[in-house]
C-alpha positions in Angstrom: 0.0 0.0 0.0 1.0 3.7 -0.2 1.2 5.8 2.9 0.6 9.5 3.3 2.6 12.1 5.1 -0.7 13.8 6.3 -1.2 10.7 8.5 2.2 9.9 9.8 3.0 6.3 10.6 6.1 4.6 12.0 6.8 3.3 8.5 6.5 6.7 6.8 8.7 8.4 9.4 11.3 5.7 9.1 11.4 5.8 5.2 11.7 9.6 5.2 14.3 9.7 8.0 16.4 6.9 6.6 16.3 8.3 3.0 17.1 11.8 4.3 20.1 10.5 6.3 21.4 8.6 3.2 21.1 11.7 1.0 22.7 13.8 3.7 25.7 11.5 3.8 26.2 10.5 0.1 25.1 13.7 -1.7 25.9 16.1 1.1 29.6 15.1 1.0 29.6 15.4 -2.8 28.0 18.8 -2.7 30.7 19.9 -0.3 33.5 19.0 -2.7 33.9 22.8 -3.4 35.9 22.9 -0.1 38.3 20.4 -1.5 38.2 22.0 -4.9 39.4 25.3 -3.4 42.0 23.6 -1.2 43.4 21.5 -4.1 43.4 24.7 -6.3 45.5 26.5 -3.7 47.8 23.4 -3.4 48.3 23.5 -7.2 50.2 26.7 -6.8 52.6 25.2 -4.2 55.6 23.0 -4.8 55.7 19.3 -4.0 52.0 18.6 -3.5 49.8 16.0 -5.3 48.2 18.9 -7.2 51.3 21.0 -8.1 50.7 22.5 -11.6 47.2 21.2 -12.0 44.6 23.4 -13.6 41.1 24.0 -12.1 39.6 21.8 -14.9 41.9 18.9 -14.0 41.1 19.2 -10.3 37.4 19.7 -11.0 37.4 16.3 -12.7 37.5 14.7 -9.3 34.2 16.1 -8.2 32.7 15.8 -11.7 33.4 12.1 -11.9 31.9 11.5 -8.5 28.7 13.4 -9.3 28.4 11.9 -12.8 28.9 8.3 -11.7 26.3 8.9 -9.0 23.7 8.8 -11.7 25.4 7.1 -14.7 25.2 3.8 -12.7 21.5 4.3 -12.0 20.2 1.6 -14.3 22.4 -1.0 -12.6 21.6 0.3 -9.1 17.8 0.2 -9.8 18.2 -3.4 -11.1 20.1 -4.5 -8.0 17.5 -3.1 -5.6 14.9 -5.0 -7.4 16.9 -8.3 -7.4 18.0 -8.0 -3.8 16.7 -6.3 -0.6 17.6 -2.6 -1.0 19.4 -2.6 2.4 21.9 -5.1 1.1 22.8 -2.8 -1.8 23.1 0.1 0.6 25.3 -1.8 3.0 27.7 -2.6 0.1 27.6 1.0 -0.9 28.7 2.0 2.6 31.8 -0.2 2.3 32.7 1.2 -1.1 32.0 4.8 -0.1 34.0 4.9 3.1 36.7 2.8 1.5 37.1 5.4 -1.3 37.6 8.2 1.2 40.3 6.2 3.1 42.1 5.4 -0.1 41.9 9.0 -1.1 43.6 10.0 2.2 46.6 8.0 1.2 46.8 9.2 -2.4 50.0 10.9 -3.6 49.1 12.0 -7.1 46.2 13.7 -8.9 45.3 10.6 -10.9 45.0 8.7 -7.6 42.5 11.2 -6.3 40.6 11.0 -9.5 40.3 7.2 -9.1 39.4 7.3 -5.4 37.7 10.5 -4.4 36.3 10.7 -8.0 35.4 7.3 -9.5 35.1 5.0 -6.5 33.3 7.6 -4.4 30.9 8.1 -7.3 30.1 4.4 -7.5 29.5 4.3 -3.7 27.3 7.4 -3.9 25.2 5.9 -6.7 24.4 2.9 -4.5 23.4 5.2 -1.7 21.4 7.7 -3.7 19.5 5.6 -6.1 17.8 3.4 -3.6 16.7 6.5 -1.7 15.1 8.3 -4.7 13.7 5.0 -6.2 12.2 3.3 -3.2 10.9 6.3 -1.2 8.5 7.7 -3.9 6.6 4.4 -4.2 5.4 4.8 -0.6 3.6 8.1 -1.3 1.0 9.4 -3.7 -0.8 12.6 -2.7 2.1 14.2 -0.9 4.9 12.8 -3.0 6.4 16.2 -3.8 6.6 17.2 -0.1 8.0 13.8 0.9 10.7 13.9 -1.7 11.4 17.6 -0.9 12.1 16.6 2.7 14.3 13.6 1.7 16.3 15.5 -0.9 16.7 18.5 1.4 19.2 16.1 3.0 21.5 17.2 0.2 21.2 20.8 1.3 21.5 20.1 5.0 24.5 18.0 4.3 25.9 20.7 2.1 25.7 23.1 5.1 27.1 20.8 7.7 29.9 19.1 5.8 31.6 22.2 4.4 31.8 23.7 7.8 33.0 20.5 9.3 35.6 20.0 6.6 36.9 23.5 7.0 37.3 23.0 10.7 38.9 19.6 10.4 41.2 20.6 7.6 42.6 23.4 9.8 42.7 21.2 12.9 44.0 17.8 11.6 44.8 18.3 7.9 42.9 17.2 4.8 44.1 13.6 4.9 42.8 12.9 8.4 39.6 14.8 7.5 39.0 12.2 4.8 39.6 9.4 7.2 37.2 10.8 9.9 34.6 11.4 7.2 34.9 7.7 6.1 34.2 6.5 9.6 31.2 8.8 10.1 29.7 7.9 6.7 30.0 4.2 7.3 28.0 4.4 10.5 25.3 6.6 8.9 24.9 4.5 5.8 24.8 1.2 7.6 22.3 2.5 10.2 20.0 4.1 7.7 20.0 1.2 5.2 18.2 -1.0 7.7 14.9 0.9 7.1 14.8 1.0 3.3 12.4 -1.5 1.8 9.7 -1.6 -0.9 6.0 -1.2 0.0 4.0 -4.5 -0.2 2.3 -3.8 -3.6 5.5 -2.8 -5.3 7.4 -5.8 -3.8 4.8 -8.1 -5.2 5.2 -6.6 -8.7 9.0 -6.9 -8.5 8.8 -10.5 -7.4 6.7 -11.4 -10.4 9.2 -9.7 -12.7 12.1 -11.5 -11.1 10.4 -14.9 -10.9 11.7 -16.1 -14.3 15.1 -14.6 -14.0 18.3 -16.1 -12.5 20.0 -13.7 -10.2 23.4 -15.0 -10.6 23.4 -14.8 -14.4 21.7 -11.4 -14.5 23.7 -9.3 -12.0 24.6 -6.8 -14.7 21.2 -7.0 -16.4 19.7 -3.6 -17.1 16.1 -3.0 -16.1 13.6 -3.6 -18.8 12.3 -0.4 -20.4 9.0 -0.1 -22.2 10.3 1.3 -25.4 6.9 2.7 -26.3 7.4 4.9 -23.3 11.0 5.7 -24.1 10.2 6.7 -27.7 7.3 9.0 -26.7 7.7 12.8 -27.1 7.1 13.4 -23.4 10.0 11.1 -22.6 12.3 12.8 -25.1 11.3 16.2 -23.8 11.9 15.2 -20.2 15.3 13.6 -21.1 16.4 16.7 -22.9 15.5 18.9 -20.0 17.2 16.5 -17.6 20.4 16.5 -19.6 20.6 20.2 -20.1 19.8 21.1 -16.5 22.4 18.5 -15.2 25.1 19.8 -17.6 24.7 23.2 -16.0 23.6 22.6 -12.4 26.8 21.3 -10.7 29.2 23.9 -12.0 28.4 26.7 -9.6 28.2 24.2 -6.8 31.7 23.1 -7.4 33.1 26.6 -7.9 31.3 28.6 -5.2 34.4 28.6 -2.9 36.9 29.2 -5.7 35.0 32.1 -7.2 34.5 33.6 -3.7 38.3 33.6 -3.3 38.6 35.7 -6.5 36.4 38.3 -4.8 38.9 38.6 -2.0 37.3 36.3 0.6 39.6 34.2 2.8 39.8 30.4 2.4 37.7 29.9 5.6 35.1 32.4 4.6 34.8 31.1 1.0 33.5 27.8 2.3 30.6 29.6 3.9 29.2 30.3 0.4 28.8 26.6 -0.1 27.0 26.4 3.2 24.7 29.4 2.3 23.8 27.9 -1.0 23.0 24.5 0.5 21.0 26.0 3.3 18.9 27.7 0.6 18.9 24.4 -1.2 17.4 22.5 1.8 14.7 25.2 2.4 13.8 25.4 -1.3 13.3 21.7 -1.8 10.8 21.4 1.1 8.9 24.6 0.4 8.8 24.1 -3.4 8.0 20.4 -3.0 5.0 21.3 -0.9 3.9 24.0 -3.4 4.4 21.6 -6.3 1.8 19.2 -4.8 -0.7 22.0 -5.3 0.6 24.0 -8.3 1.5 20.9 -10.3 5.0 19.3 -10.6 5.7 20.2 -14.2 4.4 23.7 -13.8 6.8 24.1 -10.9 9.7 22.6 -12.8 9.2 25.2 -15.6 9.1 28.2 -13.2 12.0 27.1 -11.0 14.3 26.2 -14.0 13.5 29.6 -15.6 14.3 31.4 -12.4 17.6 29.4 -12.2 18.6 30.6 -15.6 17.6 34.2 -14.8 19.7 34.1 -11.6 22.8 33.0 -13.5 22.5 35.6 -16.2 21.3 38.5 -14.0 23.4 37.9 -10.9 26.4 35.6 -11.4 27.4 37.0 -14.8 27.3 40.7 -13.7 29.2 39.6 -10.6 32.0 38.3 -12.9 32.0 41.6 -14.8 31.7 43.9 -11.8 34.4 46.6 -11.5 34.2 46.9 -7.7 34.6 44.2 -5.1 31.6 45.3 -3.1 29.1 45.2 -6.0 30.6 41.9 -7.2 30.2 40.4 -3.7 26.6 41.6 -3.3 25.6 40.2 -6.6 27.3 36.9 -5.8 25.6 36.6 -2.4 22.2 37.1 -4.0 23.1 34.6 -6.7 24.2 32.0 -4.1 20.8 32.2 -2.4 18.6 32.3 -5.5 20.5 29.5 -7.2 20.4 27.4 -4.1 16.7 27.7 -3.7 15.5 27.3 -7.3 18.1 25.2 -9.2 18.0 22.5 -6.5 14.2 22.3 -6.8 14.6 20.5 -10.1 16.5 17.6 -8.4 13.6 17.2 -5.8 10.8 17.4 -8.4 12.5 15.2 -11.0 11.6 11.8 -9.5 8.2 12.9 -8.4 7.2 14.0 -11.9 8.3 10.6 -13.4 5.7 8.6 -11.4 2.9 10.9 -12.7 4.2 11.0 -16.3 5.0 7.3 -16.8 3.2 5.4 -14.0 4.5 3.6 -11.0 4.9 0.4 -13.0 7.5 2.1 -15.3 9.0 4.3 -12.6 12.1 2.2 -11.6 13.3 1.6 -15.1 12.5 5.0 -16.5 14.0 6.6 -13.4 17.3 4.7 -13.9 17.6 5.5 -17.5 16.9 9.2 -17.1 19.3 9.5 -14.2 22.0 7.9 -16.3 21.3 10.5 -19.0 21.8 13.2 -16.3 25.1 11.6 -15.3 26.5 11.6 -18.8 25.4 15.3 -19.2 27.3 16.2 -16.0 30.4 14.4 -17.2 30.3 16.6 -20.3 29.1 19.9 -19.0 31.1 20.5 -15.8 34.6 19.8 -17.3 33.8 22.1 -20.2 32.8 24.8 -17.7 36.0 24.2 -15.8 38.1 24.4 -18.9 36.5 27.8 -19.7 38.1 29.2 -16.6 41.5 30.7 -17.4 43.5 28.1 -15.5 47.0 27.9 -17.2 48.2 31.1 -15.6 46.5 30.7 -12.2 48.1 33.9 -10.7 45.9 36.0 -13.0 42.7 34.2 -12.3 40.0 36.7 -11.2 36.2 37.1 -11.3 36.3 37.8 -15.0 37.8 34.4 -15.6 34.4 32.9 -14.8 32.6 35.0 -17.4 32.3 32.4 -20.2 31.5 29.7 -17.6 28.6 31.7 -16.2 27.3 32.4 -19.8 27.4 28.7 -20.6 25.5 27.8 -17.4 22.9 30.4 -18.0 22.3 29.4 -21.6 22.0 25.7 -20.7 19.5 26.5 -18.0 17.5 28.7 -20.4 17.3 25.9 -23.0 16.4 23.4 -20.2 13.5 25.6 -19.3 12.2 25.3 -22.9 12.6 21.5 -22.8 10.7 21.3 -19.5 7.9 23.5 -21.0 7.8 21.1 -23.9 7.4 18.1 -21.5 4.6 19.9 -19.8 2.8 20.5 -23.1 3.3 16.9 -24.1 1.9 15.7 -20.7 -1.2 17.9 -21.2 -1.7 16.6 -24.8 -1.4 12.9 -23.6 -4.3 13.3 -21.2 -7.6 12.1 -22.6 -11.1 12.4 -21.1 -10.7 9.4 -18.8 -7.6 10.9 -17.3 -8.9 14.4 -16.7 -9.1 13.8 -13.0 -5.3 13.5 -12.9 -4.8 16.8 -14.7 -4.1 18.8 -11.6 -1.1 16.5 -10.8 0.5 16.9 -14.2 -0.1 20.5 -15.0 
């Protein structure tokens, strides 16, 4: 059965709490990579460090790979949580995730950080994140937007807590011990939260029927079956295009908040606060906008929030890059940090909720995995290009204007993503016939 947040039960509270804790840990640490990005950038200017001579784009590859693999592996993760109890997959992810941080703490070269804090951490994050955003929505119907807003606010809460903790620990015990301490904390949080993640009875019965004729041992790398009539539909193509464009743009400011703040004259410690500010806005925005989306319609809300994201980049971040005075540049950037944190993050919270309404709960797991994989590949393309646009070869001359082309790229991608989401909304409206008119308020 499906449960509702308006009538809290032990099961509803445990699903929301456990999923939030998983997102807080896996995604929160990833969203705090800007602290390490800024630290590694500064180490690149010093002799005899693992990052000496590296460009911002090369260092950015660490965080980009982690974020990209978080969703590129989505089809496999969604297959495994249907073949095995989700808690088993989550427990395996805890070992991979914490192990990657420990290995990163012993790394001595950039390529080793790319493999550990980038690739391996991304695999672990995927197996934490995908069960959270795939299992939880199947427990809710009427208040699915609010439920997922609360769960995915864990990213923002983690994005506030982890950067501050990282900044303190790096100053106190060094970045290598910080990675080791983080590994221990994350292992406890992931293992404890994984206990409570399970499918609702009706969804579990459907999954057991699907798996009945399949051999687990011979199909461990089997991708989930996709209804290609759904995947070839215009509304799927529109949603996929919007997902790809938004993802290609979304993570760039997140990774470079601290580094850009340094170009405005802020100290290393203060620059980490911009990540915290953005993620605090992120957490608040996901809950409030998720609640509003249950009333305004999820696709309507996606259109509005993606549009505001594009406007905030072009009207606030870009002028901040071009500002001739530090005070005006700082004021614009502070405003951008808040607006972008609130509205850009809303897409992430509303994305899985809209899929259930568009494609049905029976197609949700497979469509969810496929679209998240598309988002991952888009991140893998968009963020490195954005990093490469920053003038990184002569790092002593890097200033706010070095981010001009990057801010333009992010703004344009967000603007086109808005048009794609609008297309998806129109296609969803067209696909409704008379027998489905009672569902119109959830789609529009």
